[in-house]
C-alpha positions in Angstrom: -151.0 -233.4 -101.5 -150.0 -230.1 -101.0 -153.1 -227.2 -101.1 -152.2 -226.1 -104.8 -152.2 -229.6 -106.1 -155.4 -229.9 -104.7 -157.4 -226.7 -105.5 -156.1 -227.7 -109.4 -157.5 -231.0 -109.0 -161.0 -229.9 -107.9 -161.1 -227.8 -110.5 -160.2 -230.2 -113.6 -163.2 -232.7 -112.0 -165.6 -229.7 -111.9 -164.5 -228.4 -115.5 -165.1 -231.6 -116.9 -168.7 -231.6 -115.4 -170.0 -228.1 -116.7 -171.7 -228.9 -119.8 -171.1 -225.3 -121.5 -168.4 -222.8 -121.3 -170.7 -220.0 -120.9 -171.4 -220.6 -117.1 -172.3 -218.0 -115.2 -169.7 -218.8 -112.6 -167.1 -221.3 -111.7 -168.5 -224.0 -109.7 -165.1 -224.9 -108.5 -164.6 -221.5 -106.8 -167.7 -221.3 -105.2 -166.9 -224.4 -103.0 -163.4 -223.7 -103.2 -164.3 -219.9 -101.0 -166.9 -221.8 -99.2 -164.8 -224.5 -97.8 -162.7 -222.0 -96.6 -165.3 -219.7 -94.9 -166.0 -223.2 -93.0 -162.3 -223.7 -92.0 -161.8 -219.8 -91.3 -164.9 -220.1 -88.6 -163.9 -223.5 -87.4 -160.5 -221.9 -86.6 -161.9 -218.6 -85.0 -164.1 -220.9 -83.0 -161.1 -223.3 -82.2 -159.2 -220.2 -81.2 -162.1 -218.8 -78.9 -162.3 -222.5 -77.3 -158.6 -222.7 -76.7 -158.7 -219.2 -75.3 -161.4 -220.0 -72.7 -159.9 -222.8 -71.8 -157.2 -221.1 -70.4 -159.0 -218.6 -68.7 -161.0 -221.3 -67.1 -158.2 -223.6 -65.9 -156.2 -220.3 -64.8 -159.3 -219.3 -62.7 -159.5 -222.7 -61.4 -155.5 -223.1 -60.7 -156.1 -219.5 -58.4 -158.6 -220.7 -56.7 -157.4 -224.0 -55.6 -154.5 -222.4 -54.4 -155.9 -219.3 -52.8 -158.6 -222.0 -50.8 -155.7 -224.7 -49.4 -154.7 -224.6 -46.4 -151.2 -224.2 -45.7 -149.5 -227.6 -45.4 -149.9 -228.3 -41.4 -151.8 -225.5 -40.8 -155.2 -225.6 -38.7 -157.9 -223.6 -39.2 -161.3 -222.5 -37.4 -163.1 -220.9 -39.7 -167.0 -219.9 -38.9 -166.7 -216.9 -40.5 -164.6 -215.3 -43.7 -161.3 -214.6 -42.3 -160.2 -212.1 -45.3 -163.2 -209.5 -45.0 -162.6 -207.2 -47.5 -160.7 -204.3 -45.7 -163.1 -200.9 -45.1 -162.2 -198.1 -46.6 -159.8 -195.9 -44.4 -157.5 -193.5 -43.9 -154.3 -192.1 -41.9 -153.1 -189.2 -41.3 -149.6 -190.9 -41.1 -147.5 -189.8 -43.6 -146.7 -192.9 -46.6 -143.1 -193.8 -46.7 -140.5 -191.9 -48.3 -136.8 -190.8 -47.5 -138.7 -187.5 -46.0 -140.5 -188.9 -43.3 -138.8 -192.4 -42.6 -137.6 -191.0 -38.9 -138.2 -192.9 -36.2 -141.7 -192.0 -34.3 -141.6 -193.9 -31.0 -139.3 -196.9 -29.1 -141.3 -199.7 -30.4 -144.4 -200.3 -33.0 -147.6 -198.4 -33.4 -150.4 -199.6 -35.4 -152.4 -196.5 -36.6 -155.8 -197.4 -38.2 -154.9 -200.0 -40.5 -150.8 -198.5 -40.6 -148.1 -199.6 -39.1 -145.5 -197.2 -37.8 -141.8 -199.2 -37.3 -140.0 -198.1 -34.3 -137.5 -197.6 -37.7 -139.3 -195.1 -39.3 -141.4 -197.3 -42.2 -145.2 -197.1 -42.9 -146.4 -200.7 -43.3 -150.3 -200.7 -45.3 -152.1 -204.1 -43.8 -153.5 -205.5 -46.9 -156.0 -208.0 -46.6 -157.3 -207.8 -42.6 -160.2 -207.1 -40.7 -160.4 -205.2 -37.3 -157.2 -205.7 -35.2 -156.9 -205.6 -31.7 -153.4 -206.6 -30.9 -150.4 -207.2 -32.9 -147.0 -209.1 -32.0 -143.9 -208.3 -33.8 -142.1 -210.8 -34.4 -138.8 -211.3 -33.2 -137.0 -212.5 -36.6 -137.8 -208.8 -37.6 -139.9 -211.1 -40.8 -143.4 -209.5 -39.9 -146.2 -209.3 -36.9 -148.8 -211.5 -36.0 -152.2 -210.1 -35.4 -155.1 -210.4 -33.5 -158.4 -209.9 -34.6 -160.8 -207.8 -32.3 -164.2 -209.9 -31.2 -167.2 -210.2 -33.1 -169.9 -212.6 -33.5 -168.0 -214.8 -35.8 -165.0 -214.7 -33.3 -161.7 -213.9 -33.3 -158.7 -214.0 -36.0 -155.1 -214.6 -36.2 -153.1 -213.0 -39.2 -149.9 -213.8 -40.3 -148.3 -210.4 -41.7 -145.2 -209.7 -44.1 -142.8 -207.1 -44.1 -145.0 -205.9 -46.9 -148.0 -205.8 -45.0 -149.8 -209.0 -47.0 -151.7 -211.3 -44.6 -152.4 -214.4 -44.0 -155.3 -216.1 -41.8 -154.5 -218.5 -40.1 -157.1 -218.8 -37.2 -160.6 -217.7 -37.7 -163.8 -218.0 -35.2 -162.2 -218.5 -31.8 -163.2 -217.4 -29.0 -160.4 -216.0 -27.2 -156.3 -216.2 -28.9 -153.0 -215.6 -27.2 -149.3 -215.5 -28.6 -146.0 -216.0 -26.3 -143.6 -213.3 -25.9 -141.7 -214.6 -29.2 -144.6 -215.2 -31.3 -143.7 -218.7 -31.9 -146.4 -220.3 -30.4 -149.9 -219.6 -30.4 -153.1 -220.8 -28.0 -156.7 -220.3 -29.2 -160.0 -221.3 -27.2 -163.5 -222.3 -29.4 -166.2 -223.9 -27.6 -165.1 -226.7 -24.9 -161.5 -226.9 -27.3 -158.6 -225.5 -25.4 -156.0 -225.3 -28.3 -152.6 -224.7 -28.9 -149.7 -224.7 -31.9 -146.4 -223.4 -33.0 -145.2 -221.1 -35.5 -142.9 -222.0 -38.3 -142.6 -220.0 -41.3 -146.7 -218.3 -41.1 -147.8 -221.8 -40.5 -149.2 -223.9 -37.5 -147.6 -226.8 -36.5 -147.8 -229.3 -34.1 -151.3 -228.4 -33.1 -152.4 -230.3 -29.4 -156.2 -229.9 -28.2 -157.7 -230.7 -24.6 -161.3 -230.6 -23.7 -162.1 -227.8 -20.9 -165.1 -226.2 -19.4 -167.1 -224.1 -21.8 -165.9 -221.2 -19.6 -162.5 -221.4 -19.5 -160.2 -218.6 -20.9 -156.6 -218.8 -22.2 -154.5 -215.3 -20.9 -150.9 -216.3 -21.6 -148.0 -218.6 -21.9 -145.9 -219.0 -19.0 -142.5 -221.0 -19.3 -144.2 -223.2 -21.9 -147.7 -223.9 -20.5 -150.8 -221.7 -21.1 -152.1 -219.9 -17.9 -156.0 -220.1 -18.5 -158.7 -219.1 -16.0 -161.2 -221.8 -15.2 -164.0 -219.2 -15.0 -163.9 -214.9 -15.4 -166.6 -214.8 -13.2 -164.6 -216.6 -10.0 -161.5 -217.1 -8.6 -159.2 -219.9 -10.2 -156.3 -220.5 -12.7 -154.3 -223.7 -13.7 -151.3 -224.3 -16.1 -151.9 -226.4 -19.1 -149.1 -228.1 -19.7 -149.9 -228.1 -23.5 -151.0 -231.9 -22.6 -154.0 -233.5 -24.7 -157.3 -234.4 -23.6 -159.6 -233.1 -20.9 -157.5 -230.0 -18.9 -157.0 -230.8 -15.6 -158.5 -227.9 -13.5 -155.8 -228.0 -10.7 -157.1 -226.8 -7.0 -156.4 -222.6 -7.0 -159.7 -220.9 -6.2 -158.6 -218.5 -4.6 -156.2 -216.2 -7.3 -158.2 -213.6 -8.3 -155.4 -211.9 -11.0 -152.3 -213.1 -12.4 -150.7 -210.3 -14.4 -147.5 -211.9 -15.7 -144.6 -214.5 -14.4 -141.1 -214.2 -12.7 -138.0 -215.6 -15.1 -137.8 -218.1 -12.1 -141.4 -219.3 -13.2 -143.3 -217.6 -10.0 -146.6 -215.6 -11.1 -147.3 -212.4 -10.0 -151.4 -212.4 -8.9 -153.8 -211.6 -6.2 -155.5 -213.1 -3.9 -157.8 -212.5 -0.7 -156.7 -210.2 2.2 -158.1 -209.6 5.4 -161.7 -209.1 4.0 -162.8 -210.9 1.3 -163.8 -207.3 -0.8 -159.9 -206.6 -1.0 -157.1 -208.5 -2.6 -153.1 -208.4 -2.2 -150.6 -208.5 -4.8 -148.2 -212.2 -3.8 -146.0 -214.5 -5.7 -147.7 -217.9 -6.8 -146.2 -221.0 -6.7 -145.6 -221.8 -10.4 -146.9 -225.3 -10.4 -150.0 -225.7 -8.2 -150.5 -221.7 -7.8 -150.6 -221.4 -4.4 -149.3 -218.4 -2.3 -146.4 -218.9 0.1 -147.0 -220.5 3.6 -147.0 -218.2 5.5 -148.6 -215.2 2.8 -146.4 -212.7 1.6 -149.6 -210.1 1.0 -147.9 -206.6 -0.5 -149.8 -203.8 -1.5 -153.6 -203.7 -2.7 -154.7 -203.0 -5.6 -157.8 -201.7 -6.8 -158.4 -201.7 -10.8 -159.6 -203.3 -13.7 -156.9 -205.7 -14.1 -155.0 -204.6 -17.1 -150.9 -205.1 -16.3 -147.7 -206.5 -17.4 -145.0 -207.5 -15.6 -141.4 -206.1 -17.0 -139.2 -209.0 -18.6 -136.3 -209.2 -15.8 -138.9 -209.5 -13.8 -138.5 -206.1 -11.4 -141.7 -204.4 -12.2 -145.4 -204.3 -12.6 -147.3 -201.8 -14.2 -150.7 -202.1 -13.4 -154.0 -200.0 -13.4 -155.4 -199.1 -9.9 -156.4 -196.4 -7.7 -155.3 -193.6 -6.5 -158.3 -191.7 -4.6 -160.8 -191.4 -6.5 -158.6 -191.3 -9.8 -157.9 -194.6 -11.7 -154.2 -194.2 -12.9 -151.4 -196.5 -13.7 -149.2 -198.0 -10.9 -145.6 -199.0 -10.8 -144.8 -201.3 -8.3 -141.4 -203.0 -7.7 -141.6 -206.8 -7.3 -138.1 -207.0 -5.3 -140.0 -205.2 -2.1 -143.3 -206.7 -2.2 -144.2 -205.6 1.2 -147.5 -203.8 1.8 -145.6 -201.6 3.9 -143.5 -200.3 0.2 -146.0 -197.9 -1.2 -146.4 -198.1 -4.9 -145.7 -195.0 -7.4 -148.3 -193.4 -10.0 -146.6 -193.9 -13.1 -149.0 -192.0 -15.1 -152.7 -191.8 -16.7 -154.7 -195.6 -16.9 -153.9 -197.5 -19.3 -156.3 -199.4 -22.4 -154.8 -201.9 -24.9 -151.2 -203.4 -24.9 -148.6 -202.6 -22.7 -145.1 -203.1 -24.2 -142.1 -203.3 -22.1 -139.5 -202.5 -24.9 -136.5 -202.7 -21.9 -136.3 -204.1 -19.2 -137.4 -200.0 -17.1 -139.1 -198.8 -19.9 -142.6 -199.4 -21.2 -145.3 -198.4 -23.7 -149.1 -197.3 -23.3 -152.1 -196.1 -24.9 -154.3 -193.7 -22.5 -157.8 -193.4 -22.5 -157.0 -190.5 -24.9 -155.3 -192.4 -27.3 -152.2 -190.5 -26.4 -149.0 -192.8 -26.4 -147.6 -192.8 -22.9 -144.0 -193.4 -22.2 -142.9 -195.0 -18.8 -139.5 -194.8 -17.0 -139.3 -196.7 -14.1 -136.1 -195.0 -13.1 -137.6 -192.0 -13.4 -141.1 -192.7 -11.7 -139.1 -194.1 -9.2 -137.9 -190.8 -8.4 -141.4 -189.3 -7.7 -141.3 -188.2 -11.9 -144.3 -189.2 -13.6 -144.4 -190.7 -17.2 -144.6 -188.3 -20.1 -146.7 -188.5 -23.3 -144.9 -189.5 -26.6 -146.3 -186.7 -29.7 -146.2 -189.1 -33.0 -146.0 -186.8 -35.7 -149.1 -187.1 -38.3 -151.0 -188.5 -36.0 -154.4 -187.2 -35.3 -155.6 -186.4 -31.3 -159.0 -188.9 -32.5 -156.9 -192.1 -34.2 -156.7 -194.7 -32.0 -153.4 -196.2 -32.0 -152.3 -200.1 -30.5 -149.0 -200.7 -29.3 -147.1 -203.1 -31.0 -145.7 -205.7 -28.3 -142.8 -208.5 -29.0 -140.0 -208.1 -30.9 
C-alpha cells in the first residue's frame, strides 16, 4: 500500500468515528503529523548513530593499524618509541630551486633536518633526539639511532620524505653494519641481531651475554663485543643463539675497525701497562701477531675509524698537551713511522665518503674534511663552511650510503 492510500484509509476511518462534523480539528491529520514527527526523529537518530559508528570504526581501524608491529619485526619497547617532536628551528634554508645546491660531500643532520650531499632538505617527522644517522645504500632513506636516555636507545627507519617508523626502543646500545642491512643491540643480558629489509627487522638471533657486554660494530658478518668497558678484552659474536662464547682475549684495549682481510686494528699493552700500541689482531681469536708487531702509541679517547680500503686510520690522540685527530698509515704500522696530525679532535661519527677522504665534526660543531694525501704532504685538514648553518648549531655527520 502506498503512502497516499494509507493516509486516505486512516482519514476515512477517523471520519466515520467523528460524532459531529464541526470538530475543532481533524484527528486523522493530528495522528499523521505525530507519526511523521516520530518518523523524522527516528530517521535523524538513526543517521546520527550510523555516523558515530562509522567514526568509531574508523578510529579503531587507525588505532589497530598504528599499534600493530611490522610483519617479522621485533620491538624492545620500554618507553614511547615515537615521542612528540620538540619544537625546533633550523637556520638551513628550506628546499627550493634556489637552495638545492650541494653543501658537502656527505649528508648532514642539523637539528631535525637532513641536508643531503645532493642539496635536498628532509625534515624528520615523528622522531626523538638522534645521535647517529646511517644512509641506506639504495638511497631510499636513512636509519637513525637515538641518543641514550633513561628509557634506552631507539632505532628509526626514515623514509626519503622524512617520515619515521620505530624499529627498536629501550635498547642499551645499537650498532649498524656498513650497508645498513643489519642491526645488533643489547638490552640487559640479551644480545640480539637482525636483518633490515624494507624497513622491518627479520631473522632475529638472540644470545645470553654478561650484563656489562656492549656491541661495538659489525666485522665481516659478526658483531664485535666489548666484554666489559672497564676491562681489556673483546670477542666476535658470530650471530649464534645461546650463551655468548666470551673467548680468550683479555688484552685488547680498544679496537677501531677492520681491514678488508678481516684483521682488526686495535690497541694492546706496550712495554709498560700505562702504554698501548696499535697492532693488527687475528680475526678469529683477536690475538696479536707473534712476535708482536707494535705500531705507534696513541693516547686519546678511543674515537676512530678505519677507511673502507683499510689504508688509513683516523683517530683521536695527543700531540704534546693537545688533543688532535691523527692520521695513521696502516700499511706502515711501525713505531718508527710518525703519525700525522690531521686536524682538531673529532666528536661524534666519522664518515669515510671515499677511501682517502673523511669528514667529522669538531668540538665547536664545525664540519672538518680530511684528505689523507693532503695530510701526508704536511697540510692540515680544512673546515668546510656549510651555508645557512649557525656556529652554535651542532651537526651529525651521516655515515654509510
